[in-house]
C-alpha positions in Angstrom: 133.4 307.9 81.0 134.5 305.1 78.9 138.2 306.7 79.2 138.3 305.7 82.7 136.5 302.9 82.9 139.4 301.3 80.9 142.5 303.3 83.1 140.6 301.2 86.0 140.6 297.8 84.5 143.9 298.5 83.4 145.2 299.3 86.7 143.2 296.6 88.2 144.1 293.8 85.9 148.1 295.2 85.6 149.2 292.3 88.4 147.6 289.9 85.8 149.0 291.4 83.1 152.6 290.7 84.9 151.7 287.1 85.6 151.2 286.6 82.1 154.1 288.2 80.8 156.5 286.5 83.4 155.3 282.7 82.2 155.9 284.0 78.7 159.0 285.1 79.8 159.8 282.3 81.5 159.0 279.3 78.3 159.8 281.0 74.8 159.1 279.5 71.6 161.2 280.0 68.6 159.3 281.0 65.4 156.4 278.5 64.2 157.3 276.4 67.2 155.1 277.9 69.6 152.5 275.3 70.6 153.1 275.8 73.9 152.2 279.2 74.0 149.3 278.9 71.3 147.6 276.4 73.7 148.5 279.0 76.2 146.4 281.7 74.6 143.7 279.6 73.9 143.5 278.4 78.1 143.4 282.0 78.2 140.7 283.3 75.9 139.0 279.9 76.8 138.9 282.0 80.5 137.2 284.7 79.1 134.9 282.9 77.1 135.9 284.6 73.5 135.7 282.7 70.9 138.9 281.6 68.8 139.9 279.8 65.6 144.0 278.4 64.8 145.8 279.9 62.1 148.7 279.2 60.2 149.5 276.2 62.4 150.3 277.9 65.6 148.6 281.3 65.4 145.3 282.1 66.9 142.4 284.3 66.0 139.8 285.9 68.6 137.4 288.5 68.0 134.9 290.3 70.4 131.6 291.5 69.6 130.3 294.6 71.3 126.6 294.2 72.4 125.7 297.8 70.5 124.8 297.8 66.9 127.0 298.3 64.6 129.1 296.7 61.5 132.9 298.3 62.4 135.9 295.9 62.7 139.5 296.7 64.3 142.5 293.9 63.9 145.0 294.4 66.9 147.6 292.7 67.1 150.2 290.4 68.7 153.4 288.0 67.9 154.3 285.2 69.9 157.7 283.9 69.0 161.5 284.2 71.1 165.0 284.4 69.9 167.9 282.0 69.9 169.3 284.2 72.6 170.9 283.0 75.7 169.4 284.9 78.8 171.9 286.4 81.7 171.0 284.5 84.5 169.9 285.7 87.6 165.9 286.9 87.1 163.6 285.1 88.7 161.2 285.1 85.4 164.1 284.2 83.3 164.0 282.2 80.0 164.1 278.1 81.4 164.9 276.9 77.8 168.7 277.4 77.1 169.4 279.2 74.2 165.9 281.0 73.5 165.0 284.3 75.1 161.7 286.8 74.5 164.4 289.3 73.6 162.3 291.3 71.5 158.9 291.7 74.0 157.2 289.6 72.3 156.2 287.9 75.6 154.8 291.9 76.5 153.0 292.0 73.4 151.3 288.4 74.0 150.0 289.2 77.4 149.8 292.3 76.9 146.8 291.8 73.7 145.4 289.2 76.7 144.9 292.1 78.9 143.4 294.0 76.2 141.0 291.5 75.5 139.7 291.1 79.3 138.9 294.8 79.3 137.4 294.6 76.1 135.2 291.6 77.4 133.9 293.2 80.4 132.8 296.0 78.3 131.6 294.6 75.3 127.7 295.6 76.7 128.8 299.4 76.0 130.4 299.2 72.6 129.7 298.6 69.2 131.5 296.5 66.3 134.0 293.7 66.7 137.8 293.6 67.6 139.4 290.7 65.8 142.7 289.4 68.2 145.4 288.4 66.2 147.8 286.1 68.3 150.5 285.6 65.3 153.4 283.4 64.9 156.8 283.5 63.4 157.3 287.1 63.2 161.2 287.0 63.8 161.5 284.3 60.9 161.1 284.3 57.0 158.4 284.6 55.4 156.8 286.2 58.6 154.1 285.0 60.3 152.1 287.9 59.2 152.3 286.9 55.6 150.9 283.4 56.5 147.7 284.5 58.4 147.0 286.8 56.0 147.2 284.3 53.2 145.0 282.6 55.3 142.6 285.2 55.4 143.0 286.8 58.9 142.1 290.0 57.1 138.7 288.7 55.5 135.4 287.8 56.3 134.8 290.8 57.4 137.7 293.2 56.6 138.9 294.8 59.0 139.0 298.4 58.9 142.3 299.3 60.7 145.0 296.6 61.8 146.9 298.2 65.0 150.1 296.7 66.4 152.4 297.5 69.2 155.8 297.0 69.9 158.6 297.6 73.0 160.6 300.4 72.8 164.0 300.4 75.6 165.2 303.5 74.5 161.3 305.2 75.4 160.9 305.7 79.3 158.0 303.7 80.1 154.8 306.0 80.8 155.2 307.4 77.5 154.5 305.9 74.0 155.6 306.8 70.2 154.1 307.3 66.7 154.9 308.0 63.0 152.6 308.5 60.1 153.8 307.3 56.8 157.1 304.8 55.7 158.3 304.0 59.3 160.7 300.6 59.4 162.5 299.4 56.0 162.0 296.5 54.0 164.4 294.0 54.6 166.8 290.6 52.6 169.0 288.6 53.5 171.9 287.9 51.4 173.8 284.7 51.2 177.4 284.2 49.4 179.8 282.3 48.0 182.9 283.3 46.4 185.0 280.6 44.7 188.7 280.4 44.3 191.4 278.3 44.9 193.0 277.8 47.1 196.1 276.5 48.2 199.9 277.5 50.5 199.6 280.8 51.4 203.3 281.6 50.2 202.8 280.4 47.1 199.6 282.9 46.0 200.3 282.8 42.0 199.3 279.3 42.0 195.7 280.3 43.4 192.8 282.1 42.9 192.8 283.8 46.5 188.9 284.1 47.0 189.5 285.9 50.3 190.8 289.1 48.2 188.0 288.7 46.3 185.4 289.0 48.8 187.2 291.8 49.8 186.7 293.5 47.1 183.4 293.1 46.9 182.3 293.8 49.9 184.1 297.1 49.9 182.7 297.5 46.3 179.1 297.0 47.1 179.1 299.9 49.2 178.9 302.0 46.6 175.5 300.3 45.7 174.7 302.3 48.5 176.6 305.5 48.1 176.5 306.0 44.7 174.3 304.1 42.9 170.9 304.5 45.5 168.7 308.0 45.8 170.1 309.7 49.1 166.7 310.7 49.6 166.0 307.2 50.1 167.3 305.6 53.4 169.4 302.7 52.2 171.5 300.3 54.4 174.0 297.4 52.9 175.8 295.4 55.9 178.2 291.7 55.8 177.3 290.0 59.8 179.4 286.6 58.7 181.9 286.5 56.8 183.7 282.4 57.1 186.9 282.1 54.9 188.4 278.8 56.8 191.6 278.8 55.6 194.7 279.4 57.9 197.3 282.0 58.4 199.4 280.6 55.6 196.3 278.7 54.0 194.1 280.3 50.8 190.9 278.4 51.2 188.7 277.3 48.4 185.7 279.6 48.8 184.5 282.4 51.2 180.7 282.5 52.4 179.0 285.6 53.6 175.5 286.9 54.8 173.9 290.1 55.1 171.3 292.0 54.5 170.3 294.5 52.2 167.0 297.8 53.7 165.2 300.2 51.6 161.8 302.0 52.1 161.5 301.6 48.1 160.1 298.7 46.2 160.9 300.2 43.2 164.7 300.9 44.0 164.9 297.3 46.5 164.4 294.9 43.1 166.4 297.4 41.1 169.5 296.9 44.3 169.1 293.2 44.3 170.2 293.4 40.2 172.9 295.7 41.0 174.3 293.9 43.8 174.0 290.5 42.0 175.6 291.9 38.8 178.3 293.6 40.7 179.6 291.0 42.8 180.0 288.6 39.9 181.6 290.8 37.4 184.4 291.2 39.8 184.5 287.9 40.8 185.3 286.8 37.3 187.2 289.2 36.7 189.7 288.3 39.2 189.7 285.0 37.9 186.9 283.3 40.5 183.1 282.8 40.0 180.7 283.8 43.0 177.0 282.9 43.7 175.1 285.3 44.8 171.3 284.8 46.4 169.0 287.1 47.5 165.7 286.0 49.8 163.6 288.7 49.3 162.1 289.5 52.7 159.7 291.8 54.8 158.0 294.9 52.7 158.9 298.1 54.1 156.0 299.3 56.7 154.5 302.5 55.9 151.3 304.0 58.6 148.4 305.2 57.1 148.2 308.9 57.6 144.9 309.4 58.7 144.4 305.8 60.9 147.9 307.5 62.5 146.6 310.5 63.1 143.6 309.3 65.0 145.3 306.9 66.9 147.9 309.4 67.8 145.0 311.7 69.0 143.3 309.2 71.3 146.6 308.4 73.0 147.3 312.2 73.9 143.7 311.6 75.4 144.7 308.8 77.0 148.3 309.8 78.4 148.5 313.4 77.9 150.3 315.2 75.1 154.0 314.9 77.2 153.6 311.3 76.9 153.0 311.3 73.3 156.8 311.1 71.3 157.3 311.3 68.0 159.3 308.6 66.4 162.0 308.6 63.5 162.6 306.4 60.2 163.5 303.2 61.2 166.5 301.0 59.3 164.9 298.2 61.7 162.1 295.4 59.9 159.4 293.6 61.0 156.2 291.2 59.2 153.6 293.3 60.2 154.8 295.4 57.3 152.4 293.3 56.0 149.3 294.0 56.7 150.2 298.0 56.5 150.9 296.7 52.5 147.1 295.5 52.5 145.0 297.3 54.8 145.3 300.5 56.7 147.5 300.2 59.4 149.2 301.8 62.4 152.5 300.2 64.2 153.0 302.4 67.4 156.3 301.9 70.7 155.4 301.0 73.4 157.7 302.6 76.2 159.0 300.4 78.7 162.8 301.7 79.9 163.5 303.0 82.9 167.1 304.8 82.9 167.2 305.2 86.9 166.4 301.7 87.3 169.6 300.7 84.4 166.4 299.3 82.1 167.9 300.7 79.2 169.4 297.3 77.3 168.4 296.6 73.3 166.3 294.5 72.6 167.9 291.6 70.9 169.9 291.3 73.2 170.7 289.1 76.7 170.4 291.8 79.1 167.3 292.9 77.8 164.1 293.7 79.7 160.9 295.7 80.5 159.9 297.9 83.6 156.7 295.9 84.3 154.4 299.5 85.4 154.3 299.9 81.1 152.1 296.7 81.0 149.4 299.1 82.7 149.8 301.5 79.8 149.8 298.7 77.3 146.4 296.9 77.3 144.7 300.5 78.3 145.8 302.7 75.5 145.1 299.7 72.6 141.7 298.7 74.4 140.8 302.6 74.6 142.3 303.3 70.9 140.0 300.5 69.1 137.1 301.7 70.8 137.7 305.1 69.7 138.1 303.8 66.4 135.1 302.3 66.3 133.3 305.0 67.6 132.3 304.6 71.2 
């Protein structure tokens, strides 16, 4: 049976997939700077005899065509970029690029898709259809590599019937995967705000227009956007993670700078919230004698897993792993540029368990201590290959 063949190949290739992942982990590159990573992927595809083309500068798109007759096309996606994070010391496969780390598991995604490619290439005589392999840049940075790949035609000529992606999840134990149909991850917008006043001596506030006090009112008032303007049935988050006043104990600055994020699951409400936030912040600043420049940089849309496709993929996962190893996912207010694919094609984005509580592998993504249980790399390659071939009707 195809399932047993895939399992055997995934197990056989596990050591090689681990080596691929460790190489990528040692050599991380930031968003849209994945030149060595792109070259590494192309070299691996060359060794497999899989044709490819470049896209979006550092992106790579390859195709495996089964020898049996079929017009079906499935796309599998991995992202390649790393984060500006300093990894903890002491790991044999730790980052060799100071201040850059694969802290979100994109090394896992890329090595897994290369492993999946090797499985599929070795089975091409036994299936029909085309499997498009998408190695995209820049998931971690606007405008998102997925949007650029789509603009350059990654989902065209011909259009795939489905786009499937996986992402590490340290909260799920290795050996398990998670699925959710419908809306899954939030849209994300970046907020850049400058509140202007008139600085001066802290002991003479009557002579100043204090932008720090104005900012405090704005931050507090803007939370009403979520608590009093948003529909309670539509999850929304508004957070400010950077506030720079740059005064002193006795110095009121001329201005305060803020950076934040707004996330939700409804495009109409998203646009309405942008207007509300800007109008409220500017109004508060003006009423207190100051002014406010409020910039919204529109980011990724929300991610939606097409229900029929996701139900099928979940069923294939249960068949491959056993129902006890497939778990339900909740809504997550994090964002992913895979959402761009999901807005224009039937898509399924599932979670690969990479945690191991017993071994202490529990750190969240985007942290200096993030790591994975590498046993997950046998599952990640085999399951993706199995879902793709089952979806193609093999």
